[in-house]
C-alpha positions in Angstrom: -6.4 -21.5 -16.0 -7.5 -25.0 -17.1 -11.2 -26.0 -16.7 -10.7 -28.5 -13.8 -8.7 -25.9 -11.8 -11.4 -23.3 -12.4 -14.1 -25.6 -11.3 -12.4 -26.7 -8.1 -11.5 -23.1 -7.2 -15.1 -22.0 -7.9 -16.4 -24.8 -5.7 -14.1 -23.7 -2.9 -15.4 -20.1 -3.2 -19.1 -21.3 -3.1 -18.4 -23.5 -0.1 -16.7 -20.6 1.8 -19.5 -18.0 1.3 -20.4 -16.7 4.8 -17.2 -17.9 6.3 -13.7 -16.4 7.0 -12.2 -18.4 4.1 -14.3 -16.7 1.4 -11.9 -13.8 0.5 -8.8 -16.0 0.5 -10.6 -18.5 -1.7 -11.7 -15.7 -4.1 -8.3 -14.1 -4.3 -6.7 -17.5 -4.8 -8.8 -17.9 -8.0 -7.9 -14.4 -9.2 -4.2 -14.9 -8.6 -4.4 -18.1 -10.7 -5.9 -16.1 -13.5 -3.4 -13.2 -13.3 -0.7 -13.1 -10.6 -0.6 -9.8 -8.6 1.0 -8.5 -5.4 -1.7 -7.3 -2.9 -5.4 -7.4 -2.4 -7.7 -5.1 -0.5 -11.5 -5.2 -0.4 -13.2 -2.0 0.8 -16.9 -1.5 1.4 -18.3 1.9 0.5 -21.6 3.4 1.4 -22.5 7.0 0.6 -20.1 9.4 2.3 -19.3 7.0 5.2 -15.7 6.1 6.0 -14.8 3.0 4.0 -14.8 -0.4 5.8 -11.8 -2.7 5.3 -13.5 -6.0 4.6 -10.3 -7.9 3.8 -6.7 -7.3 2.9 -3.5 -9.3 2.6 -0.9 -6.5 3.2 2.1 -7.1 5.3 2.2 -5.0 8.5 4.8 -2.6 6.9 2.4 -1.8 4.1 -1.0 -1.8 5.9 -0.6 1.7 7.5 -0.4 3.4 4.1 -2.9 1.3 2.2 -5.5 1.1 5.0 -5.0 3.1 8.1 -3.8 6.3 6.4 -6.3 5.9 3.6 -9.3 5.7 5.9 -8.2 8.9 7.7 -9.1 11.1 4.8 -7.2 10.5 1.5 -10.0 8.2 0.4 -12.1 11.3 -0.3 -9.8 12.0 -3.3 -9.4 8.3 -4.4 -10.7 7.7 -8.0 -12.3 4.5 -6.9 -14.2 6.2 -4.1 -15.3 9.0 -6.4 -16.4 6.4 -9.0 -18.6 4.7 -6.4 -20.0 8.1 -5.4 -21.1 8.8 -9.0 -22.5 5.3 -9.2 -20.3 3.9 -11.9 -21.7 0.7 -13.6 -20.6 -2.5 -11.8 -17.6 -4.2 -13.5 -13.8 -4.4 -13.6 -11.9 -1.1 -14.1 -8.3 0.1 -14.3 -7.8 3.0 -11.9 -6.2 5.1 -14.7 -9.5 4.8 -16.7 -11.5 6.3 -13.8 -9.0 9.0 -12.8 -9.2 12.7 -13.8 -7.0 14.0 -16.6 -4.2 15.3 -14.3 -4.5 12.6 -11.6 -0.9 11.5 -11.9 0.4 15.1 -11.6 -2.0 15.9 -8.8 -1.2 16.2 -5.1 -3.3 13.1 -4.0 -1.0 11.0 -6.2 2.2 12.8 -5.4 1.6 13.2 -1.6 -0.2 10.0 -0.8 -0.6 7.4 -3.6 3.0 7.4 -4.6 3.8 6.0 -1.2 2.1 2.7 -2.2 4.8 2.0 -4.8 2.3 0.4 -7.1 2.7 0.0 -10.8 -1.1 -0.4 -11.3 -4.3 -1.0 -9.4 -7.5 -2.4 -10.9 -10.8 -3.0 -9.2 -14.0 -5.1 -9.4 -17.0 -2.9 -8.5 -20.0 -4.8 -7.1 -23.2 -3.4 -5.7 -24.6 -5.3 -2.7 -28.1 -5.3 -1.2 -29.1 -2.1 0.7 -26.9 0.4 -1.2 -23.2 -0.3 -0.4 -20.7 -1.0 -3.1 -17.8 -3.5 -2.6 -14.6 -2.8 -4.5 -12.1 -5.6 -4.7 -8.7 -4.1 -5.7 -5.9 -6.1 -7.2 -2.5 -4.3 -7.0 0.8 -4.9 -8.7 4.1 -3.3 -7.7 6.2 -4.3 -10.7 4.2 -3.9 -14.0 0.7 -3.1 -15.2 -1.8 -5.8 -16.1 -1.7 -6.7 -19.8 -4.7 -6.5 -22.1 -4.8 -10.3 -22.2 -4.8 -10.5 -18.4 -7.6 -7.9 -18.2 -9.7 -10.0 -20.6 -9.1 -13.1 -18.5 -10.0 -11.3 -15.3 -13.1 -9.8 -17.0 -14.3 -13.3 -17.9 -14.5 -14.3 -14.2 -16.2 -11.0 -13.2 -19.7 -12.6 -13.0 -18.4 -15.2 -10.6 -16.7 -12.5 -8.5 -19.8 -10.4 -8.4 -22.1 -13.3 -7.5 -19.9 -14.4 -4.6 -19.4 -10.8 -3.2 -23.2 -10.1 -3.3 -23.9 -13.3 -1.4 -21.0 -13.1 1.1 -21.6 -9.4 2.0 -25.3 -9.3 1.6 -25.6 -7.8 5.1 -23.0 -5.1 4.7 -25.5 -2.2 4.9 -26.2 -3.1 8.5 -22.5 -2.7 9.3 -22.5 0.8 8.0 -25.7 1.6 10.1 -23.9 0.3 13.2 -20.8 2.3 12.4 -22.8 5.5 12.1 -24.5 4.8 15.4 -21.1 4.4 17.1 -19.7 7.8 16.0 -19.3 10.2 18.8 -19.8 13.7 17.5 -19.2 15.5 14.1 -15.4 15.3 14.2 -15.6 11.7 13.1 -18.2 12.2 10.4 -16.4 12.1 7.0 -18.8 13.7 4.6 -17.1 14.6 1.3 -19.3 17.6 0.4 -19.1 19.0 4.0 -15.3 18.6 3.8 -15.0 20.8 0.8 -17.7 23.3 1.8 -16.0 24.0 5.1 -12.5 24.2 3.7 -11.1 27.7 4.0 -14.2 28.8 5.9 -14.3 32.6 6.2 -11.6 33.0 3.6 -12.7 31.4 0.3 -15.8 32.0 -1.7 -18.2 29.2 -2.8 -16.7 29.3 -6.3 -13.2 29.1 -4.9 -14.1 26.1 -2.9 -15.4 24.4 -6.1 -12.0 25.2 -7.7 -10.2 23.6 -4.7 -12.4 20.5 -4.9 -11.8 19.8 -8.5 -8.2 20.7 -8.4 -7.5 18.3 -5.5 -9.4 15.5 -7.3 -6.8 15.8 -10.1 -8.6 17.9 -12.8 -6.5 20.3 -15.0 -7.5 23.9 -15.3 -9.1 23.0 -18.7 -11.2 20.2 -17.2 -12.2 22.4 -14.2 -13.3 25.1 -16.7 -15.4 22.6 -18.6 -17.1 21.3 -15.4 -17.9 24.8 -14.1 -18.5 26.5 -17.4 -15.7 29.1 -17.1 -12.5 29.6 -19.0 -9.2 27.9 -18.0 -7.7 31.4 -17.5 -10.4 32.2 -15.0 -9.7 29.0 -13.2 -6.0 29.9 -12.9 -6.9 33.4 -11.6 -9.1 31.7 -8.9 -6.2 29.4 -8.0 -3.9 32.4 -7.5 -6.4 34.1 -5.3 -6.9 30.9 -3.3 -3.2 30.6 -2.7 -3.0 34.2 -1.6 -5.9 33.9 0.8 -4.6 30.7 2.3 -1.0 32.1 2.3 0.3 29.0 0.5 2.3 28.7 -2.7 1.7 25.2 -4.1 -0.8 22.4 -4.7 1.2 20.4 -2.2 0.5 22.9 0.5 -3.2 23.0 -0.6 -3.4 19.2 -0.2 -1.8 19.3 3.2 -4.2 22.0 4.4 -7.2 20.0 3.1 -6.1 16.9 5.0 -5.6 19.0 8.1 -9.1 20.4 7.8 -10.6 16.9 7.8 -9.7 16.5 11.5 -11.9 19.5 12.5 -15.1 18.4 10.6 
């Protein structure tokens, strides 16, 4: 992007802070840097359900990318999990944040594959009061090149400054959302979701195995996390399947998503 274009688009972003035109102005600049297909901006705060701050999906795509995502799959999303572990603010490829077997895992095979994306990258920005805003850029044909990632990284300070100003009051929106919830069935707490999964059937250790398996970790990675051998992890998995009367990770994923509705 030439300097005059960058300056004019930056001026448009600054002028739109606090107004409805902010996100379109910001994404207009980003598309000029590196063309892409879809944008979604989610606000995350603790274990609360993500807030859709902005998206440009057509109606045919919005159900998968937003509505379905907010109903529970976000709990296994590498971007959500990165926010939960307080990753340093910046621009990331999803594949760099994902567990070692993410693309063979059931979150990817049962949910994420429906998006049809070639790649998703995200700007992570912390805003006042605790929330994190993740601005996702999505491509449905080819991944971002190294050159495009460098160009997008160069405008990251501008992206972060604009987001911090525009969504400076985001924390209060999460407070209001929490006050509006009617009963525990609508409280989406990640730890409580896993702790209650298989209640009365699975041991605490087996629930840990389920959690890390569904997040996309291999038996070897789960073993390293829990300090046990990969063989022991596989034995636990067989026992989990037997107790739940299932035979695949696909069924395990489906059972977990069903459990979310009762929490």
